[in-house]
Backbone bond lengths (Angstrom), bond angles and torsions (degrees), N, CA, C in turn:
res aa  C-N    CA-C-N  psi(-1)  N-CA   C-N-CA  omega(-1)  CA-C   N-CA-C  phi
1 X - - - 1.457 - - 1.532 108.64 -
2 X 1.300 114.63 138.85 1.483 121.81 -178.22 1.560 108.83 -68.95
3 X 1.363 114.11 155.32 1.435 120.75 171.67 1.535 109.21 -75.00
4 X 1.320 116.48 154.00 1.495 121.61 -178.07 1.555 108.34 -57.26
5 X 1.349 118.36 -40.81 1.436 119.69 -179.40 1.541 112.45 -59.74
6 X 1.335 116.85 -39.72 1.451 120.36 177.84 1.499 111.99 -65.03
7 X 1.339 118.22 -37.12 1.476 121.39 179.06 1.509 111.53 -68.63
8 X 1.338 116.28 -39.01 1.451 120.84 178.02 1.522 110.82 -65.83
9 X 1.298 117.12 -35.76 1.448 122.08 178.10 1.550 110.21 -66.90
10 X 1.354 116.06 -42.08 1.446 120.82 179.65 1.519 110.52 -64.10
11 X 1.316 118.06 -36.93 1.505 120.26 175.71 1.513 110.49 -64.67
12 X 1.294 116.50 -45.35 1.455 120.11 -178.62 1.524 113.73 -65.25
13 X 1.330 116.92 -31.88 1.469 119.96 -178.83 1.533 113.61 -80.77
14 X 1.324 117.76 -15.81 1.476 119.82 -176.83 1.543 109.46 -75.64
15 X 1.286 116.93 135.07 1.478 122.68 176.77 1.504 112.36 -77.12
16 X 1.346 117.59 -16.49 1.448 120.30 -177.38 1.534 114.01 -92.72
17 X 1.325 115.35 -13.63 1.499 119.07 -173.44 1.486 109.83 -105.30
18 X 1.335 111.47 135.97 1.495 119.39 174.47 1.526 108.29 -101.11
19 X 1.351 113.90 113.18 1.481 120.16 179.90 1.508 109.63 -104.47
20 X 1.336 116.19 128.17 1.408 122.10 175.32 1.527 110.95 -110.48
21 X 1.350 114.24 136.39 1.472 118.91 -178.26 1.535 108.61 -127.08
22 X 1.300 115.83 166.60 1.440 121.39 177.96 1.544 108.16 -157.71
23 X 1.320 114.42 -164.02 1.453 117.82 176.40 1.514 110.51 -65.84
24 X 1.307 119.21 144.24 1.454 119.36 174.44 1.534 112.79 -53.26
25 X 1.337 114.14 144.41 1.499 121.08 -178.97 1.499 108.19 -97.73
26 X 1.298 115.66 132.02 1.472 120.64 177.79 1.521 109.63 -77.01
27 X 1.309 118.85 119.84 1.473 122.76 -178.76 1.510 112.46 -55.44
28 X 1.343 118.18 -34.60 1.479 120.31 -177.62 1.513 111.09 -63.64
29 X 1.359 117.67 -33.39 1.443 119.11 -179.85 1.552 110.64 -67.12
30 X 1.284 118.77 -28.13 1.456 122.50 178.98 1.580 109.96 -72.52
31 X 1.343 116.56 -40.19 1.415 119.90 177.53 1.508 111.15 -60.63
32 X 1.335 116.75 -43.57 1.466 121.86 -178.94 1.496 112.36 -68.09
33 X 1.362 118.26 -19.48 1.460 120.96 -174.65 1.526 111.25 -82.58
34 X 1.330 120.37 -10.50 1.440 122.70 -179.83 1.528 109.78 -86.83
35 X 1.368 113.44 113.92 1.468 117.43 178.27 1.545 105.53 -135.44
36 X 1.321 117.96 85.36 1.484 120.25 -177.80 1.531 111.12 -66.60
37 X 1.351 116.16 158.46 1.495 119.99 -177.29 1.530 111.85 -64.17
38 X 1.313 118.35 -21.73 1.518 121.65 177.02 1.527 107.08 -150.85
39 X 1.307 114.43 156.75 1.464 119.29 176.80 1.523 112.08 71.36
40 X 1.342 115.28 -173.63 1.438 123.42 179.72 1.518 111.02 -127.37
41 X 1.298 117.76 140.47 1.463 121.04 175.49 1.494 109.23 -111.87
42 X 1.311 119.01 120.95 1.439 123.49 176.59 1.501 110.78 -109.15
43 X 1.300 118.14 124.15 1.479 119.81 -178.79 1.546 107.74 -157.29
44 X 1.302 112.35 157.94 1.458 120.88 177.53 1.503 109.15 -126.70
45 X 1.329 119.97 118.58 1.474 120.77 179.81 1.540 112.25 -48.32
46 X 1.317 118.10 124.36 1.472 120.29 -173.81 1.513 113.95 -71.63
47 X 1.333 118.67 160.51 1.456 123.00 -172.28 1.536 115.58 -55.56
48 X 1.322 117.14 -45.10 1.487 117.23 -178.70 1.508 112.30 -66.10
49 X 1.318 115.15 -37.24 1.470 121.40 174.91 1.540 111.68 -62.55
50 X 1.340 115.62 -44.16 1.437 120.22 177.46 1.494 111.78 -59.97
51 X 1.342 116.98 -39.52 1.449 119.03 177.98 1.523 112.32 -61.43
52 X 1.324 116.17 -44.98 1.490 119.89 178.28 1.505 111.69 -62.76
53 X 1.351 118.36 -42.78 1.426 122.95 178.26 1.577 110.29 -61.49
54 X 1.343 114.54 -42.16 1.424 119.67 -179.21 1.569 112.98 -66.82
55 X 1.300 115.67 -26.89 1.490 120.49 175.72 1.488 114.41 -71.14
56 X 1.353 117.32 -17.92 1.427 120.87 -174.46 1.484 115.82 90.09
57 X 1.352 118.31 3.12 1.446 121.25 -178.93 1.486 109.14 -62.51
58 X 1.360 116.51 132.95 1.443 122.92 178.50 1.535 110.35 -118.20
59 X 1.313 118.12 -42.14 1.445 117.89 179.79 1.539 109.56 -159.17
60 X 1.328 114.73 159.61 1.477 122.73 174.53 1.537 106.26 -144.47
61 X 1.317 114.91 117.78 1.465 121.36 -177.88 1.529 110.40 -140.22
62 X 1.334 113.92 162.31 1.472 118.74 172.07 1.497 108.30 -141.28
63 X 1.301 118.53 157.70 1.460 123.45 176.08 1.519 108.86 -73.00
64 X 1.313 115.94 129.57 1.474 121.83 177.77 1.529 107.80 -115.58
65 X 1.341 117.37 104.73 1.487 120.80 -175.66 1.491 116.26 -52.97
66 X 1.344 116.34 -35.10 1.472 121.22 -178.87 1.463 113.28 -58.34
67 X 1.336 116.92 -31.24 1.508 118.88 -179.83 1.534 110.59 -112.61
68 X 1.364 117.08 -5.25 1.447 120.22 176.11 1.514 114.41 70.27
69 X 1.325 116.83 24.90 1.462 118.67 -179.12 1.518 111.51 -160.39
70 X 1.335 117.83 178.40 1.467 122.13 -176.26 1.546 108.72 -76.31
71 X 1.317 113.71 145.95 1.474 120.76 169.82 1.524 107.58 -136.46
72 X 1.319 114.71 148.75 1.483 120.61 179.42 1.493 109.12 160.11
73 X 1.343 116.66 -131.66 1.477 121.00 178.85 1.486 112.04 -145.43
74 X 1.306 117.33 155.74 1.449 124.86 173.72 1.498 110.57 -131.61
75 X 1.338 118.36 118.92 1.464 121.44 177.88 1.524 106.50 -76.37
76 X 1.334 116.31 136.90 1.473 122.24 -178.85 1.536 111.04 -80.15
77 X 1.370 115.46 142.28 1.433 120.27 163.51 1.544 105.63 -85.11
78 X 1.319 117.63 -175.98 1.451 119.58 -174.48 1.499 113.63 -62.15
79 X 1.328 117.71 -43.71 1.463 120.31 -178.09 1.522 111.52 -63.85
80 X 1.363 115.54 -46.49 1.434 120.86 -177.69 1.547 110.55 -67.62
81 X 1.345 115.49 -36.05 1.492 118.70 -178.45 1.524 109.68 -68.43
82 X 1.319 117.12 -40.14 1.456 118.03 178.16 1.535 112.93 -65.60
83 X 1.302 116.58 -38.97 1.496 120.49 179.28 1.512 111.51 -71.30
84 X 1.320 119.10 -42.10 1.466 121.97 -178.55 1.539 110.33 -66.82
85 X 1.288 118.02 -39.40 1.473 119.76 176.32 1.515 111.75 -66.65
86 X 1.314 116.61 -38.94 1.458 121.82 179.90 1.548 109.53 -67.94
87 X 1.355 117.18 -42.53 1.459 120.40 -171.63 1.541 112.85 -85.44
88 X 1.327 117.49 -37.38 1.484 120.53 -168.21 1.526 114.81 -117.52
89 X 1.324 118.06 -23.51 1.471 120.03 -169.59 1.564 111.86 -104.43
90 X 1.280 116.50 -57.92 1.490 117.33 -170.45 1.524 113.19 -86.85
91 X 1.336 114.12 123.21 1.455 120.72 177.03 1.488 109.48 -73.09
92 X 1.367 117.72 143.50 1.460 119.12 174.21 1.511 111.23 -70.06
93 X 1.316 117.36 163.29 1.437 122.33 177.71 1.534 109.60 -62.66
94 X 1.307 117.65 138.71 1.466 121.26 174.22 1.497 113.39 97.39
95 X 1.366 118.72 5.35 1.477 118.58 174.10 1.543 107.47 -76.72
96 X 1.332 113.93 126.12 1.450 119.17 -174.57 1.509 112.77 -133.80
97 X 1.361 116.88 162.66 1.429 122.86 166.88 1.519 106.73 -78.13
98 X 1.368 115.09 172.81 1.444 119.79 -177.96 1.510 113.37 -59.21
99 X 1.379 115.92 -26.85 1.475 117.14 -179.63 1.512 111.73 -92.13
100 X 1.320 118.62 14.11 1.463 121.45 171.03 1.526 112.95 87.02
101 X 1.330 119.40 15.01 1.446 122.17 177.86 1.509 109.27 -79.99
102 X 1.300 119.99 118.07 1.446 122.72 179.61 1.538 111.91 -70.85
103 X 1.312 115.25 142.49 1.459 123.12 -178.75 1.544 110.70 -117.26
104 X 1.315 115.43 155.90 1.418 121.84 178.38 1.536 110.78 -144.51
105 X 1.333 116.17 149.55 1.465 122.93 168.35 1.526 110.66 -123.41
106 X 1.308 115.95 25.48 1.501 120.32 -178.10 1.535 110.63 -71.24
107 X 1.337 117.11 -7.58 1.486 119.44 176.63 1.498 109.65 -80.46
108 X 1.294 121.79 -8.19 1.417 125.22 -174.49 1.531 112.80 -108.75
109 X 1.319 115.66 139.90 1.470 123.31 172.47 1.498 108.05 -127.03
110 X 1.293 118.93 111.25 1.431 123.97 178.13 1.524 112.18 -73.66
111 X 1.343 117.30 126.23 1.446 120.92 -175.82 1.548 113.24 -118.08
112 X 1.348 117.43 -14.72 1.465 117.10 -178.09 1.504 107.58 -152.10
113 X 1.326 113.72 145.80 1.497 120.94 176.31 1.521 108.48 -79.20
114 X 1.325 113.78 133.43 1.496 119.58 172.03 1.530 107.74 -91.66
115 X 1.327 116.88 -58.13 1.446 123.77 176.41 1.528 106.88 174.88
116 X 1.319 117.37 139.25 1.443 120.00 176.22 1.514 111.32 60.90
117 X 1.324 116.10 -125.94 1.468 121.83 -177.87 1.537 112.26 -94.94
118 X 1.329 116.44 16.12 1.462 121.76 179.16 1.543 109.89 -99.74
119 X 1.356 115.32 137.15 1.468 120.06 -175.47 1.506 107.98 -136.52
120 X 1.331 116.33 138.17 1.440 120.75 172.90 1.543 108.48 -82.62
121 X 1.301 117.84 129.23 1.476 122.95 -171.33 1.510 113.06 -130.04
122 X 1.369 113.89 143.88 1.434 121.53 165.46 1.543 108.63 -81.66
123 X 1.358 114.95 140.16 1.469 118.61 167.95 1.543 105.59 -93.67
124 X 1.351 116.27 95.12 1.421 122.68 -173.79 1.531 112.43 -75.18
125 X 1.336 117.43 -6.29 1.456 119.97 178.56 1.570 109.92 -84.98
126 X 1.342 117.11 -6.69 1.454 118.92 -173.77 1.548 110.43 -130.25
127 X 1.371 118.51 63.88 1.456 117.18 -179.59 1.493 113.74 -64.18
128 X 1.341 114.08 145.41 1.461 122.59 177.98 1.513 109.58 -100.54
129 X 1.309 115.46 175.91 1.481 121.17 175.68 1.568 107.92 -58.68
130 X 1.320 115.17 143.49 1.445 119.53 177.35 1.529 114.30 78.82
131 X 1.307 116.75 6.78 1.464 119.94 176.98 1.508 115.54 83.87
132 X 1.333 117.35 12.55 1.455 121.25 176.94 1.512 111.30 -84.70
133 X 1.354 115.54 158.42 1.426 121.46 176.65 1.561 109.89 -123.66
134 X 1.308 119.35 147.41 1.454 119.97 170.21 1.554 111.09 -64.90
135 X 1.317 113.82 157.65 1.474 120.09 -174.05 1.547 109.61 -120.43
136 X 1.327 115.13 138.23 1.463 123.13 178.53 1.517 112.11 -123.51
137 X 1.314 116.01 144.91 1.465 122.38 163.92 1.500 107.87 -87.14
138 X 1.338 115.37 118.93 1.466 119.49 -172.19 1.573 107.20 -124.54
139 X 1.320 116.67 131.09 1.422 122.06 178.21 1.526 109.69 -118.92
140 X 1.301 117.58 136.54 1.468 121.95 -176.45 1.504 111.99 -56.88
141 X 1.332 119.07 -30.46 1.455 120.67 -178.32 1.535 111.93 -80.29
142 X 1.292 118.94 -22.18 1.463 123.39 176.42 1.515 109.91 -133.65
143 X 1.340 118.24 72.51 1.442 120.64 -174.71 1.486 113.88 -63.99
144 X 1.334 115.99 145.61 1.427 121.86 175.67 1.556 107.18 -85.39
145 X 1.288 115.30 77.09 1.467 120.32 -169.11 1.535 113.06 -95.88
146 X 1.325 113.57 160.25 1.483 123.57 172.76 1.528 110.14 -117.68
147 X 1.309 115.07 155.02 1.442 119.34 172.33 1.558 109.37 -74.15
148 X 1.318 116.51 123.25 1.448 119.40 -170.68 1.529 111.77 -59.18
149 X 1.322 119.70 -40.52 1.465 122.50 -171.30 1.522 112.26 -72.33
150 X 1.351 116.61 -31.18 1.450 120.44 -171.49 1.504 114.59 -114.55
151 X 1.373 116.55 -23.39 1.461 121.71 -174.86 1.536 112.75 82.83
152 X 1.339 116.92 2.61 1.475 119.02 -179.57 1.516 109.21 -74.16
153 X 1.344 113.72 149.15 1.462 116.57 176.30 1.506 113.34 -66.46
154 X 1.296 119.29 137.96 1.440 121.11 175.88 1.520 110.32 -60.32
155 X 1.313 117.39 -42.32 1.445 123.71 174.10 1.523 107.83 -109.92
156 X 1.335 118.83 114.95 1.488 120.49 -175.64 1.527 113.06 -54.58
157 X 1.306 117.73 -31.66 1.471 120.71 -178.55 1.504 113.32 -64.25
158 X 1.349 116.23 -19.86 1.455 120.09 179.16 1.558 112.96 -73.62
159 X 1.347 116.70 -8.88 1.396 118.54 175.84 1.534 112.63 -62.07
160 X 1.308 119.48 -22.10 1.436 124.45 173.50 1.490 111.01 -93.12
161 X 1.344 118.61 113.08 1.489 120.87 -176.32 1.516 110.43 -69.73
162 X 1.330 113.36 160.50 1.482 119.38 174.45 1.529 111.20 -66.13
163 X 1.331 116.30 -40.06 1.448 123.02 176.95 1.513 111.61 -139.10
164 X 1.335 117.03 148.61 1.455 119.72 -176.41 1.531 112.39 -82.20
165 X 1.325 119.03 -13.08 1.466 120.25 -178.72 1.512 110.44 -164.24
166 X 1.338 116.83 166.94 1.414 121.55 175.40 1.537 110.60 -57.69
167 X 1.329 118.28 -45.07 1.443 121.37 -179.92 1.526 113.32 -58.81
168 X 1.357 116.93 -41.04 1.437 119.96 176.36 1.525 111.81 -62.72
169 X 1.345 114.84 -43.87 1.464 119.23 176.51 1.488 111.38 -59.67
170 X 1.337 118.80 -49.31 1.453 123.07 -178.53 1.506 112.69 -62.48
171 X 1.371 116.79 -35.95 1.468 117.52 178.31 1.536 110.35 -68.92
172 X 1.314 119.23 -40.44 1.465 120.61 175.33 1.487 111.47 -61.52
173 X 1.352 119.58 -46.82 1.445 122.11 179.29 1.530 111.54 -62.39
174 X 1.304 116.09 -40.70 1.501 120.38 178.95 1.529 110.00 -65.34
175 X 1.337 119.29 -46.32 1.432 121.47 -179.97 1.511 111.08 -62.38
176 X 1.351 117.39 -40.04 1.459 120.69 -179.13 1.526 109.82 -67.73
177 X 1.314 119.37 -41.68 1.462 121.40 -178.05 1.516 114.31 -68.24
178 X 1.306 116.86 -32.44 1.454 116.60 -176.75 1.548 111.24 -96.54
179 X 1.300 120.31 -4.53 1.433 124.15 -178.90 1.516 110.03 -67.07
180 X 1.363 116.44 147.68 1.476 121.87 176.18 1.522 107.75 -128.41
181 X 1.345 118.42 106.07 1.461 127.45 -4.03 1.503 111.08 -79.13
182 X 1.332 118.59 160.78 1.479 119.27 173.89 1.481 113.01 -65.18
183 X 1.321 119.23 158.24 1.457 121.38 177.27 1.505 111.77 -62.45
184 X 1.340 118.04 151.09 1.443 121.45 -177.37 1.517 114.22 -61.83
185 X 1.372 116.53 -29.03 1.461 117.64 -176.48 1.555 113.06 -68.98
186 X 1.348 115.26 -15.64 1.473 115.38 179.29 1.542 110.95 -62.46
187 X 1.335 117.83 -37.11 1.435 121.42 178.83 1.549 113.13 -69.63
188 X 1.322 115.72 -18.91 1.477 120.42 -176.67 1.525 112.80 -89.93
189 X 1.301 119.80 -7.77 1.445 123.83 179.85 1.543 108.98 -52.35
190 X 1.339 115.12 131.01 1.445 119.81 -178.07 1.515 113.85 105.37
191 X 1.314 117.13 -6.51 1.458 122.63 176.74 1.518 108.87 -95.91
192 X 1.329 116.82 148.06 1.495 119.09 -178.46 1.529 111.47 -70.97
193 X 1.325 113.47 153.89 1.463 119.46 167.52 1.542 116.15 85.41
194 X 1.301 119.99 4.30 1.483 120.70 179.74 1.529 109.01 -71.85
195 X 1.329 114.45 143.89 1.470 122.43 172.90 1.485 108.38 -130.94
196 X 1.321 117.71 154.88 1.457 120.93 -168.97 1.536 113.70 -129.63
197 X 1.315 121.58 10.08 1.436 120.97 179.09 1.523 110.13 -61.13
198 X 1.308 121.14 -31.17 1.436 123.90 -179.23 1.510 113.25 -102.76
199 X 1.347 114.49 8.90 1.479 120.43 -179.67 1.523 110.66 -114.47
200 X 1.316 118.56 5.29 1.440 120.80 -179.30 1.525 109.37 -64.09
201 X 1.363 114.99 141.50 1.458 122.37 -176.33 1.526 109.43 -127.61
202 X 1.307 115.50 157.03 1.463 122.88 176.46 1.487 110.49 -124.69
203 X 1.338 117.95 151.15 1.447 122.68 176.69 1.538 108.98 -85.83
């Protein structure tokens, strides 16, 4: 897997990709921005993500003719992260199945916009070696929820994350954005129910 710096350079070198940068984002401000409707979420921004934030990367997109607009990703600053998690990621207390089983998405922290109501999220309940977290594509209409009482996935297939780390996610997004032509799934970002275990790409 490529280093984050190599992926950022590949994005910058591509003539098809529009890369936006800004001042580096302080990871601590992102931790403070998470205020779920119930409970407490404890997480530490993982190393690869910290590197991207420190580089000033804000977004990487390209025009996709099939949809007539830009597709890619936007990393959230603290204000946007807090709002996206409140609006699209974290279920309020008392969301249940028909049989009264309470659900939660407090295991997720959304860190980047996919499109519309879709958010790229860390599963902060499942830390990996080196402080990394697995990554999920989460849509507000089909939340990647767990049963509150047990922590079991509402859908057992969600136990397999879309990506094993931020770096694997960024490598797939980079490869997709610089590809000629880009993969078909790039135009579908923002639709419910997408999964990426079979869409992972390498540079």
